[in-house]
PQR file of N, CA, C, O and H, with PARSE charges and radii, in Angstrom:
ATOM      1  N   MET A   1       0.651  -1.535  -0.030 -0.4000 1.5000
ATOM      2  CA  MET A   1       0.414  -0.011   0.090 -0.0000 2.0000
ATOM      3  C   MET A   1       1.025   1.530  -0.124  0.5500 1.7000
ATOM      4  O   MET A   1       1.270   2.317  -1.038 -0.5500 1.4000
ATOM      5  N   GLY A   2       1.104   1.436   1.280 -0.4000 1.5000
ATOM      6  CA  GLY A   2       2.408   2.483   1.123 -0.0000 2.0000
ATOM      7  C   GLY A   2       4.134   2.579   1.491  0.5500 1.7000
ATOM      8  O   GLY A   2       4.776   1.529   1.495 -0.5500 1.4000
ATOM      9  H   GLY A   2       0.905   0.796   2.022  0.4000 1.0000
ATOM     10  N   ASP A   3       4.545   3.366   1.673 -0.4000 1.5000
ATOM     11  CA  ASP A   3       6.180   3.404   1.677 -0.0000 2.0000
ATOM     12  C   ASP A   3       6.360   4.594   2.565  0.5500 1.7000
ATOM     13  O   ASP A   3       5.754   5.652   2.395 -0.5500 1.4000
ATOM     14  H   ASP A   3       4.024   4.219   1.670  0.4000 1.0000
ATOM     15  N   SER A   4       7.451   4.311   3.777 -0.4000 1.5000
ATOM     16  CA  SER A   4       7.409   5.188   4.726 -0.0000 2.0000
ATOM     17  C   SER A   4       9.057   5.176   5.300  0.5500 1.7000
ATOM     18  O   SER A   4       9.761   4.261   4.874 -0.5500 1.4000
ATOM     19  H   SER A   4       7.943   3.451   3.916  0.4000 1.0000
ATOM     20  N   THR A   5       9.544   5.962   6.051 -0.4000 1.5000
ATOM     21  CA  THR A   5      10.639   5.656   6.909 -0.0000 2.0000
ATOM     22  C   THR A   5      10.266   4.884   8.031  0.5500 1.7000
ATOM     23  O   THR A   5      11.342   4.485   8.476 -0.5500 1.4000
ATOM     24  H   THR A   5       8.972   6.706   6.397  0.4000 1.0000
ATOM     25  N   GLU A   6       9.787   4.653   8.406 -0.4000 1.5000
ATOM     26  CA  GLU A   6       8.491   3.714   9.627 -0.0000 2.0000
ATOM     27  C   GLU A   6       8.650   2.679   9.427  0.5500 1.7000
ATOM     28  O   GLU A   6       9.038   1.955  10.343 -0.5500 1.4000
ATOM     29  H   GLU A   6       8.913   4.977   8.044  0.4000 1.0000
ATOM     30  N   GLN A   7       8.369   2.049   7.860 -0.4000 1.5000
ATOM     31  CA  GLN A   7       8.032   0.828   6.926 -0.0000 2.0000
ATOM     32  C   GLN A   7       9.787   0.165   7.033  0.5500 1.7000
ATOM     33  O   GLN A   7      10.222  -0.892   7.490 -0.5500 1.4000
ATOM     34  H   GLN A   7       8.053   2.637   7.116  0.4000 1.0000
ATOM     35  N   ASN A   8      10.645   1.671   6.203 -0.4000 1.5000
ATOM     36  CA  ASN A   8      11.909   0.340   5.851 -0.0000 2.0000
ATOM     37  C   ASN A   8      12.312   0.463   7.220  0.5500 1.7000
ATOM     38  O   ASN A   8      12.441  -0.650   7.729 -0.5500 1.4000
ATOM     39  H   ASN A   8      10.291   2.530   5.831  0.4000 1.0000
ATOM     40  N   GLY A   9      12.579   1.491   8.068 -0.4000 1.5000
ATOM     41  CA  GLY A   9      13.249   1.163   9.669 -0.0000 2.0000
ATOM     42  C   GLY A   9      12.708  -0.374  10.350  0.5500 1.7000
ATOM     43  O   GLY A   9      13.458  -1.314  10.616 -0.5500 1.4000
ATOM     44  H   GLY A   9      12.474   2.396   7.655  0.4000 1.0000
ATOM     45  N   CYS A  10      11.529  -0.350  10.504 -0.4000 1.5000
ATOM     46  CA  CYS A  10      11.024  -1.773  11.047 -0.0000 2.0000
ATOM     47  C   CYS A  10      11.476  -2.971  10.299  0.5500 1.7000
ATOM     48  O   CYS A  10      11.850  -3.884  11.036 -0.5500 1.4000
ATOM     49  H   CYS A  10      10.921   0.414  10.288  0.4000 1.0000
ATOM     50  N   PHE A  11      11.560  -3.284   8.594 -0.4000 1.5000
ATOM     51  CA  PHE A  11      11.767  -4.028   7.625 -0.0000 2.0000
ATOM     52  C   PHE A  11      13.350  -3.954   7.910  0.5500 1.7000
ATOM     53  O   PHE A  11      13.789  -4.996   8.396 -0.5500 1.4000
ATOM     54  H   PHE A  11      11.257  -2.543   7.995  0.4000 1.0000
ATOM     55  N   LYS A  12      13.885  -3.375   7.793 -0.4000 1.5000
ATOM     56  CA  LYS A  12      15.884  -3.974   8.313 -0.0000 2.0000
ATOM     57  C   LYS A  12      15.598  -4.361   9.532  0.5500 1.7000
ATOM     58  O   LYS A  12      16.145  -5.391   9.927 -0.5500 1.4000
ATOM     59  H   LYS A  12      13.528  -2.528   7.398  0.4000 1.0000
ATOM     60  N   ILE A  13      15.028  -3.916  10.088 -0.4000 1.5000
ATOM     61  CA  ILE A  13      15.039  -4.499  11.602 -0.0000 2.0000
ATOM     62  C   ILE A  13      14.385  -6.335  11.613  0.5500 1.7000
ATOM     63  O   ILE A  13      14.985  -7.391  11.817 -0.5500 1.4000
ATOM     64  H   ILE A  13      14.583  -3.079   9.768  0.4000 1.0000
ATOM     65  N   ALA A  14      13.100  -6.077  11.330 -0.4000 1.5000
ATOM     66  CA  ALA A  14      12.781  -7.471  11.525 -0.0000 2.0000
ATOM     67  C   ALA A  14      13.303  -8.345  10.366  0.5500 1.7000
ATOM     68  O   ALA A  14      12.871  -9.479  10.161 -0.5500 1.4000
ATOM     69  H   ALA A  14      12.612  -5.219  11.163  0.4000 1.0000
ATOM     70  N   LEU A  15      14.344  -7.698   9.552 -0.4000 1.5000
ATOM     71  CA  LEU A  15      15.193  -8.648   8.397 -0.0000 2.0000
ATOM     72  C   LEU A  15      16.289  -9.208   8.502  0.5500 1.7000
ATOM     73  O   LEU A  15      16.795 -10.163   7.911 -0.5500 1.4000
ATOM     74  H   LEU A  15      14.695  -6.777   9.719  0.4000 1.0000
ATOM     75  N   THR A  16      16.990  -7.828  10.166 -0.4000 1.5000
ATOM     76  CA  THR A  16      17.888  -8.455  10.507 -0.0000 2.0000
ATOM     77  C   THR A  16      17.587 -10.134  12.059  0.5500 1.7000
ATOM     78  O   THR A  16      18.186 -11.155  12.397 -0.5500 1.4000
ATOM     79  H   THR A  16      16.579  -7.053  10.646  0.4000 1.0000
ATOM     80  N   LYS A  17      16.561  -9.530  12.377 -0.4000 1.5000
ATOM     81  CA  LYS A  17      16.289 -10.799  13.877 -0.0000 2.0000
ATOM     82  C   LYS A  17      16.051 -11.882  13.142  0.5500 1.7000
ATOM     83  O   LYS A  17      16.396 -12.956  13.634 -0.5500 1.4000
ATOM     84  H   LYS A  17      16.074  -8.701  12.102  0.4000 1.0000
ATOM     85  N   ALA A  18      15.266 -11.880  11.500 -0.4000 1.5000
ATOM     86  CA  ALA A  18      14.925 -13.054  11.094 -0.0000 2.0000
ATOM     87  C   ALA A  18      16.519 -13.966  10.711  0.5500 1.7000
ATOM     88  O   ALA A  18      16.684 -15.180  10.836 -0.5500 1.4000
ATOM     89  H   ALA A  18      14.985 -11.007  11.100  0.4000 1.0000
ATOM     90  N   LYS A  19      17.720 -12.774  10.148 -0.4000 1.5000
ATOM     91  CA  LYS A  19      18.831 -13.720  10.043 -0.0000 2.0000
ATOM     92  C   LYS A  19      19.465 -14.160  10.825  0.5500 1.7000
ATOM     93  O   LYS A  19      19.859 -15.326  10.810 -0.5500 1.4000
ATOM     94  H   LYS A  19      17.586 -11.788  10.047  0.4000 1.0000
ATOM     95  N   GLN A  20      19.707 -13.350  11.670 -0.4000 1.5000
ATOM     96  CA  GLN A  20      20.207 -14.366  13.381 -0.0000 2.0000
ATOM     97  C   GLN A  20      19.512 -15.222  13.957  0.5500 1.7000
ATOM     98  O   GLN A  20      20.086 -16.007  14.711 -0.5500 1.4000
ATOM     99  H   GLN A  20      19.387 -12.403  11.682  0.4000 1.0000
ATOM    100  N   ALA A  21      17.861 -15.327  13.738 -0.4000 1.5000
ATOM    101  CA  ALA A  21      17.228 -16.533  14.009 -0.0000 2.0000
ATOM    102  C   ALA A  21      17.375 -17.649  12.723  0.5500 1.7000
ATOM    103  O   ALA A  21      16.807 -18.735  12.839 -0.5500 1.4000
ATOM    104  H   ALA A  21      17.394 -14.689  13.126  0.4000 1.0000
ATOM    105  N   LEU A  22      17.894 -17.441  11.907 -0.4000 1.5000
ATOM    106  CA  LEU A  22      17.811 -18.645  10.728 -0.0000 2.0000
ATOM    107  C   LEU A  22      19.350 -19.043  11.280  0.5500 1.7000
ATOM    108  O   LEU A  22      19.547 -20.016  12.008 -0.5500 1.4000
ATOM    109  H   LEU A  22      18.355 -16.559  11.812  0.4000 1.0000
ATOM    110  N   VAL A  23      20.232 -18.284  10.892 -0.4000 1.5000
ATOM    111  CA  VAL A  23      21.966 -18.559  11.832 -0.0000 2.0000
ATOM    112  C   VAL A  23      21.992 -19.383  12.847  0.5500 1.7000
ATOM    113  O   VAL A  23      22.879 -20.237  12.866 -0.5500 1.4000
ATOM    114  H   VAL A  23      20.072 -17.494  10.301  0.4000 1.0000
ATOM    115  N   THR A  24      21.217 -19.326  13.708 -0.4000 1.5000
ATOM    116  CA  THR A  24      20.909 -19.699  14.783 -0.0000 2.0000
ATOM    117  C   THR A  24      20.179 -21.011  14.716  0.5500 1.7000
ATOM    118  O   THR A  24      20.844 -22.009  14.994 -0.5500 1.4000
ATOM    119  H   THR A  24      20.497 -18.632  13.693  0.4000 1.0000
ATOM    120  N   GLU A  25      19.321 -21.117  14.494 -0.4000 1.5000
ATOM    121  CA  GLU A  25      18.727 -22.383  13.388 -0.0000 2.0000
ATOM    122  C   GLU A  25      19.909 -22.896  13.427  0.5500 1.7000
ATOM    123  O   GLU A  25      20.448 -23.395  14.414 -0.5500 1.4000
ATOM    124  H   GLU A  25      18.781 -20.306  14.268  0.4000 1.0000
ATOM    125  N   LYS A  26      20.480 -22.753  12.020 -0.4000 1.5000
ATOM    126  CA  LYS A  26      21.020 -23.901  11.417 -0.0000 2.0000
ATOM    127  C   LYS A  26      22.095 -24.681  11.987  0.5500 1.7000
ATOM    128  O   LYS A  26      22.415 -25.857  11.812 -0.5500 1.4000
ATOM    129  H   LYS A  26      20.042 -22.347  11.218  0.4000 1.0000
ATOM    130  N   ASN A  27      22.718 -23.505  12.911 -0.4000 1.5000
ATOM    131  CA  ASN A  27      24.193 -23.526  14.119 -0.0000 2.0000
ATOM    132  C   ASN A  27      23.397 -24.564  14.891  0.5500 1.7000
ATOM    133  O   ASN A  27      24.026 -25.569  15.222 -0.5500 1.4000
ATOM    134  H   ASN A  27      22.458 -22.550  13.053  0.4000 1.0000
ATOM    135  N   ASP A  28      22.177 -24.491  15.216 -0.4000 1.5000
ATOM    136  CA  ASP A  28      22.200 -25.629  16.516 -0.0000 2.0000
ATOM    137  C   ASP A  28      21.376 -27.019  15.842  0.5500 1.7000
ATOM    138  O   ASP A  28      20.759 -27.767  16.601 -0.5500 1.4000
ATOM    139  H   ASP A  28      21.666 -23.675  14.947  0.4000 1.0000
ATOM    140  N   ASN A  29      21.423 -27.255  14.525 -0.4000 1.5000
ATOM    141  CA  ASN A  29      20.899 -28.314  14.146 -0.0000 2.0000
ATOM    142  C   ASN A  29      22.940 -29.141  13.013  0.5500 1.7000
ATOM    143  O   ASN A  29      23.152 -30.136  12.321 -0.5500 1.4000
ATOM    144  H   ASN A  29      21.924 -26.648  13.908  0.4000 1.0000
ATOM    145  N   ASN A  30      23.838 -27.951  13.498 -0.4000 1.5000
ATOM    146  CA  ASN A  30      24.774 -28.771  12.768 -0.0000 2.0000
ATOM    147  C   ASN A  30      24.826 -28.285  11.686  0.5500 1.7000
ATOM    148  O   ASN A  30      25.410 -29.027  10.897 -0.5500 1.4000
ATOM    149  H   ASN A  30      23.666 -27.142  14.061  0.4000 1.0000
ATOM    150  N   LEU A  31      24.345 -26.989  11.084 -0.4000 1.5000
ATOM    151  CA  LEU A  31      23.812 -26.834   9.452 -0.0000 2.0000
ATOM    152  C   LEU A  31      25.316 -25.805   9.620  0.5500 1.7000
ATOM    153  O   LEU A  31      25.821 -25.364  10.653 -0.5500 1.4000
ATOM    154  H   LEU A  31      23.870 -26.386  11.725  0.4000 1.0000
ATOM    155  N   PRO A  32      25.802 -25.631   8.042 -0.5600 1.5000
ATOM    156  CA  PRO A  32      27.019 -25.044   7.448  0.2800 2.0000
ATOM    157  C   PRO A  32      26.177 -22.858   8.480  0.5500 1.7000
ATOM    158  O   PRO A  32      25.008 -22.786   8.858 -0.5500 1.4000
ATOM    159  N   TYR A  33      27.016 -21.819   8.596 -0.4000 1.5000
ATOM    160  CA  TYR A  33      26.531 -21.227   9.448 -0.0000 2.0000
ATOM    161  C   TYR A  33      26.580 -20.209   8.404  0.5500 1.7000
ATOM    162  O   TYR A  33      27.607 -19.533   8.453 -0.5500 1.4000
ATOM    163  H   TYR A  33      27.966 -21.877   8.289  0.4000 1.0000
ATOM    164  N   GLU A  34      25.794 -19.920   7.511 -0.4000 1.5000
ATOM    165  CA  GLU A  34      25.646 -19.139   6.453 -0.0000 2.0000
ATOM    166  C   GLU A  34      24.195 -19.124   5.971  0.5500 1.7000
ATOM    167  O   GLU A  34      23.325 -19.993   6.023 -0.5500 1.4000
ATOM    168  H   GLU A  34      24.959 -20.470   7.472  0.4000 1.0000
ATOM    169  N   ILE A  35      24.193 -17.855   5.477 -0.4000 1.5000
ATOM    170  CA  ILE A  35      22.513 -17.698   4.553 -0.0000 2.0000
ATOM    171  C   ILE A  35      23.143 -17.945   2.938  0.5500 1.7000
ATOM    172  O   ILE A  35      24.161 -17.509   2.402 -0.5500 1.4000
ATOM    173  H   ILE A  35      24.900 -17.149   5.435  0.4000 1.0000
ATOM    174  N   ASN A  36      22.158 -18.755   2.492 -0.4000 1.5000
ATOM    175  CA  ASN A  36      21.887 -19.394   1.038 -0.0000 2.0000
ATOM    176  C   ASN A  36      20.795 -18.596   0.535  0.5500 1.7000
ATOM    177  O   ASN A  36      20.059 -17.818   1.142 -0.5500 1.4000
ATOM    178  H   ASN A  36      21.331 -19.109   2.928  0.4000 1.0000
ATOM    179  N   LYS A  37      20.823 -18.949  -0.761 -0.4000 1.5000
ATOM    180  CA  LYS A  37      19.938 -17.914  -1.720 -0.0000 2.0000
ATOM    181  C   LYS A  37      18.584 -18.610  -1.166  0.5500 1.7000
ATOM    182  O   LYS A  37      17.670 -18.004  -0.605 -0.5500 1.4000
ATOM    183  H   LYS A  37      21.421 -19.581  -1.254  0.4000 1.0000
ATOM    184  N   THR A  38      18.611 -19.396  -1.316 -0.4000 1.5000
ATOM    185  CA  THR A  38      17.401 -20.338  -1.055 -0.0000 2.0000
ATOM    186  C   THR A  38      16.497 -19.791   0.331  0.5500 1.7000
ATOM    187  O   THR A  38      15.278 -19.783   0.501 -0.5500 1.4000
ATOM    188  H   THR A  38      19.353 -19.888  -1.772  0.4000 1.0000
ATOM    189  N   ASP A  39      17.584 -19.356   1.213 -0.4000 1.5000
ATOM    190  CA  ASP A  39      16.436 -18.697   2.658 -0.0000 2.0000
ATOM    191  C   ASP A  39      16.147 -17.354   2.515  0.5500 1.7000
ATOM    192  O   ASP A  39      15.528 -16.774   3.407 -0.5500 1.4000
ATOM    193  H   ASP A  39      18.575 -19.363   1.075  0.4000 1.0000
ATOM    194  N   VAL A  40      16.491 -16.806   1.567 -0.4000 1.5000
ATOM    195  CA  VAL A  40      16.445 -15.084   0.765 -0.0000 2.0000
ATOM    196  C   VAL A  40      14.608 -14.899   0.734  0.5500 1.7000
ATOM    197  O   VAL A  40      14.027 -13.921   1.205 -0.5500 1.4000
ATOM    198  H   VAL A  40      16.994 -17.276   0.842  0.4000 1.0000
ATOM    199  N   VAL A  41      14.100 -15.783   0.237 -0.4000 1.5000
ATOM    200  CA  VAL A  41      12.033 -15.727   0.426 -0.0000 2.0000
ATOM    201  C   VAL A  41      12.098 -15.708   1.639  0.5500 1.7000
ATOM    202  O   VAL A  41      12.081 -14.665   2.291 -0.5500 1.4000
ATOM    203  H   VAL A  41      14.572 -16.577  -0.145  0.4000 1.0000
ATOM    204  N   LYS A  42      12.195 -17.036   2.204 -0.4000 1.5000
ATOM    205  CA  LYS A  42      11.791 -16.876   4.158 -0.0000 2.0000
ATOM    206  C   LYS A  42      11.959 -15.782   5.087  0.5500 1.7000
ATOM    207  O   LYS A  42      11.264 -15.353   6.008 -0.5500 1.4000
ATOM    208  H   LYS A  42      12.209 -17.884   1.675  0.4000 1.0000
ATOM    209  N   LEU A  43      13.134 -15.432   4.567 -0.4000 1.5000
ATOM    210  CA  LEU A  43      13.384 -14.134   5.450 -0.0000 2.0000
ATOM    211  C   LEU A  43      12.433 -12.497   5.217  0.5500 1.7000
ATOM    212  O   LEU A  43      11.905 -11.689   5.982 -0.5500 1.4000
ATOM    213  H   LEU A  43      13.699 -15.781   3.819  0.4000 1.0000
ATOM    214  N   VAL A  44      12.613 -12.629   3.657 -0.4000 1.5000
ATOM    215  CA  VAL A  44      11.689 -11.076   2.942 -0.0000 2.0000
ATOM    216  C   VAL A  44      10.799 -11.266   3.511  0.5500 1.7000
ATOM    217  O   VAL A  44      10.582 -10.469   4.423 -0.5500 1.4000
ATOM    218  H   VAL A  44      13.042 -13.285   3.036  0.4000 1.0000
ATOM    219  N   LYS A  45       9.754 -12.459   3.291 -0.4000 1.5000
ATOM    220  CA  LYS A  45       8.090 -12.770   3.948 -0.0000 2.0000
ATOM    221  C   LYS A  45       8.096 -12.798   5.613  0.5500 1.7000
ATOM    222  O   LYS A  45       6.932 -12.721   6.005 -0.5500 1.4000
ATOM    223  H   LYS A  45       9.930 -13.107   2.550  0.4000 1.0000
ATOM    224  N   GLU A  46       8.708 -12.854   6.326 -0.4000 1.5000
ATOM    225  CA  GLU A  46       8.889 -12.630   7.690 -0.0000 2.0000
ATOM    226  C   GLU A  46       9.406 -11.422   7.745  0.5500 1.7000
ATOM    227  O   GLU A  46       8.756 -10.765   8.559 -0.5500 1.4000
ATOM    228  H   GLU A  46       9.654 -12.917   6.008  0.4000 1.0000
ATOM    229  N   ALA A  47      10.263 -10.804   7.274 -0.4000 1.5000
ATOM    230  CA  ALA A  47      10.184  -9.416   8.038 -0.0000 2.0000
ATOM    231  C   ALA A  47       9.129  -8.400   7.157  0.5500 1.7000
ATOM    232  O   ALA A  47       8.825  -7.251   7.476 -0.5500 1.4000
ATOM    233  H   ALA A  47      10.791 -11.337   6.613  0.4000 1.0000
ATOM    234  N   TRP A  48       8.667  -9.141   5.977 -0.4000 1.5000
ATOM    235  CA  TRP A  48       7.400  -8.062   5.184 -0.0000 2.0000
ATOM    236  C   TRP A  48       6.271  -8.411   5.869  0.5500 1.7000
ATOM    237  O   TRP A  48       5.517  -7.559   5.399 -0.5500 1.4000
ATOM    238  H   TRP A  48       8.914 -10.074   5.718  0.4000 1.0000
ATOM    239  N   ALA A  49       5.490  -9.131   6.752 -0.4000 1.5000
ATOM    240  CA  ALA A  49       5.004  -8.995   7.587 -0.0000 2.0000
ATOM    241  C   ALA A  49       4.720  -8.250   8.857  0.5500 1.7000
ATOM    242  O   ALA A  49       3.634  -7.987   9.372 -0.5500 1.4000
ATOM    243  H   ALA A  49       6.102  -9.824   7.135  0.4000 1.0000
ATOM    244  N   VAL A  50       5.872  -7.985   9.223 -0.4000 1.5000
ATOM    245  CA  VAL A  50       5.627  -7.019  10.236 -0.0000 2.0000
ATOM    246  C   VAL A  50       6.048  -5.596   9.975  0.5500 1.7000
ATOM    247  O   VAL A  50       5.804  -4.709  10.793 -0.5500 1.4000
ATOM    248  H   VAL A  50       6.754  -8.199   8.805  0.4000 1.0000
ATOM    249  N   SER A  51       6.836  -5.318   8.558 -0.4000 1.5000
ATOM    250  CA  SER A  51       6.717  -4.085   8.115 -0.0000 2.0000
ATOM    251  C   SER A  51       5.423  -3.633   7.308  0.5500 1.7000
ATOM    252  O   SER A  51       4.283  -3.290   7.622 -0.5500 1.4000
ATOM    253  H   SER A  51       7.035  -6.039   7.894  0.4000 1.0000
ATOM    254  N   PHE A  52       6.030  -3.769   6.291 -0.4000 1.5000
ATOM    255  CA  PHE A  52       4.878  -3.043   4.977 -0.0000 2.0000
ATOM    256  C   PHE A  52       3.241  -3.992   5.023  0.5500 1.7000
ATOM    257  O   PHE A  52       2.231  -3.387   4.662 -0.5500 1.4000
ATOM    258  H   PHE A  52       6.956  -4.047   6.036  0.4000 1.0000
ATOM    259  N   ALA A  53       3.157  -5.107   5.374 -0.4000 1.5000
ATOM    260  CA  ALA A  53       2.442  -5.882   5.543 -0.0000 2.0000
ATOM    261  C   ALA A  53       1.177  -5.273   6.230  0.5500 1.7000
ATOM    262  O   ALA A  53      -0.003  -5.605   6.118 -0.5500 1.4000
ATOM    263  H   ALA A  53       3.977  -5.599   5.668  0.4000 1.0000
ATOM    264  N   CYS A  54       1.916  -4.024   7.173 -0.4000 1.5000
ATOM    265  CA  CYS A  54       1.045  -4.268   8.655 -0.0000 2.0000
ATOM    266  C   CYS A  54       0.104  -3.174   8.477  0.5500 1.7000
ATOM    267  O   CYS A  54       0.729  -2.136   8.696 -0.5500 1.4000
ATOM    268  H   CYS A  54       2.875  -3.754   7.264  0.4000 1.0000
ATOM    269  N   GLY A  55      -1.594  -2.816   8.062 -0.4000 1.5000
ATOM    270  CA  GLY A  55      -2.070  -2.338   8.732 -0.0000 2.0000
ATOM    271  C   GLY A  55      -2.419  -0.914   9.388  0.5500 1.7000
ATOM    272  O   GLY A  55      -3.251  -0.066   9.065 -0.5500 1.4000
ATOM    273  H   GLY A  55      -2.101  -3.659   7.884  0.4000 1.0000
ATOM    274  N   GLU A  56      -1.600  -0.957  10.293 -0.4000 1.5000
ATOM    275  CA  GLU A  56      -1.622   0.481  11.063 -0.0000 2.0000
ATOM    276  C   GLU A  56      -0.510   1.286  10.812  0.5500 1.7000
ATOM    277  O   GLU A  56      -0.518   2.279  11.540 -0.5500 1.4000
ATOM    278  H   GLU A  56      -0.925  -1.647  10.556  0.4000 1.0000
ATOM    279  N   THR A  57       0.298   1.238  10.170 -0.4000 1.5000
ATOM    280  CA  THR A  57       1.737   2.258   9.772 -0.0000 2.0000
ATOM    281  C   THR A  57       0.960   2.357   8.007  0.5500 1.7000
ATOM    282  O   THR A  57       0.839   3.508   7.589 -0.5500 1.4000
ATOM    283  H   THR A  57       0.304   0.431   9.579  0.4000 1.0000
ATOM    284  N   ASN A  58       0.465   1.192   7.040 -0.4000 1.5000
ATOM    285  CA  ASN A  58       0.048   1.348   6.066 -0.0000 2.0000
ATOM    286  C   ASN A  58      -1.137   2.704   5.717  0.5500 1.7000
ATOM    287  O   ASN A  58      -1.357   3.512   4.814 -0.5500 1.4000
ATOM    288  H   ASN A  58       0.563   0.257   7.380  0.4000 1.0000
ATOM    289  N   ARG A  59      -1.744   2.296   7.200 -0.4000 1.5000
ATOM    290  CA  ARG A  59      -3.319   3.316   7.579 -0.0000 2.0000
ATOM    291  C   ARG A  59      -2.541   4.682   7.303  0.5500 1.7000
ATOM    292  O   ARG A  59      -2.892   5.435   6.395 -0.5500 1.4000
ATOM    293  H   ARG A  59      -1.566   1.641   7.934  0.4000 1.0000
ATOM    294  N   LYS A  60      -1.173   5.026   8.367 -0.4000 1.5000
ATOM    295  CA  LYS A  60      -1.110   6.244   8.681 -0.0000 2.0000
ATOM    296  C   LYS A  60      -0.561   6.714   7.562  0.5500 1.7000
ATOM    297  O   LYS A  60      -0.500   7.931   7.388 -0.5500 1.4000
ATOM    298  H   LYS A  60      -0.887   4.414   9.105  0.4000 1.0000
ATOM    299  N   VAL A  61       0.066   5.562   6.354 -0.4000 1.5000
ATOM    300  CA  VAL A  61       1.191   6.310   5.958 -0.0000 2.0000
ATOM    301  C   VAL A  61      -0.090   6.854   4.585  0.5500 1.7000
ATOM    302  O   VAL A  61       0.255   7.902   4.040 -0.5500 1.4000
ATOM    303  H   VAL A  61       0.016   4.573   6.495  0.4000 1.0000
ATOM    304  N   ILE A  62      -1.056   6.416   4.200 -0.4000 1.5000
ATOM    305  CA  ILE A  62      -2.245   6.881   3.588 -0.0000 2.0000
ATOM    306  C   ILE A  62      -2.521   7.783   3.692  0.5500 1.7000
ATOM    307  O   ILE A  62      -2.909   8.392   2.695 -0.5500 1.4000
ATOM    308  H   ILE A  62      -1.336   5.564   4.643  0.4000 1.0000
ATOM    309  N   LEU A  63      -2.481   8.564   5.260 -0.4000 1.5000
ATOM    310  CA  LEU A  63      -3.409   9.626   6.045 -0.0000 2.0000
ATOM    311  C   LEU A  63      -1.825  10.795   5.487  0.5500 1.7000
ATOM    312  O   LEU A  63      -1.916  12.018   5.378 -0.5500 1.4000
ATOM    313  H   LEU A  63      -2.166   8.070   6.070  0.4000 1.0000
ATOM    314  N   ASN A  64      -1.120  10.353   5.344 -0.4000 1.5000
ATOM    315  CA  ASN A  64       0.123  11.369   5.953 -0.0000 2.0000
ATOM    316  C   ASN A  64      -0.067  11.538   4.546  0.5500 1.7000
ATOM    317  O   ASN A  64      -0.287  12.739   4.388 -0.5500 1.4000
ATOM    318  H   ASN A  64      -1.046   9.360   5.433  0.4000 1.0000
ATOM    319  N   ARG A  65      -0.103  10.771   3.104 -0.4000 1.5000
ATOM    320  CA  ARG A  65      -0.071  11.449   1.426 -0.0000 2.0000
ATOM    321  C   ARG A  65      -1.080  12.361   1.539  0.5500 1.7000
ATOM    322  O   ARG A  65      -1.389  13.063   0.576 -0.5500 1.4000
ATOM    323  H   ARG A  65       0.075   9.795   3.232  0.4000 1.0000
TER
END
């Protein structure tokens, strides 16, 4: 719906947290401590859900435009 500094910031933070969780999970399962190309979709999906897909911030962005 919209784009804002708040949503971009939330996305970056959420993406970082998702990356950390993924790498920790891989490490706990004795897998290589790395992020592969195939992991990117999952990471973006998780971060998107708490940033750009958030209805409240979308309403704020639309109202401010």
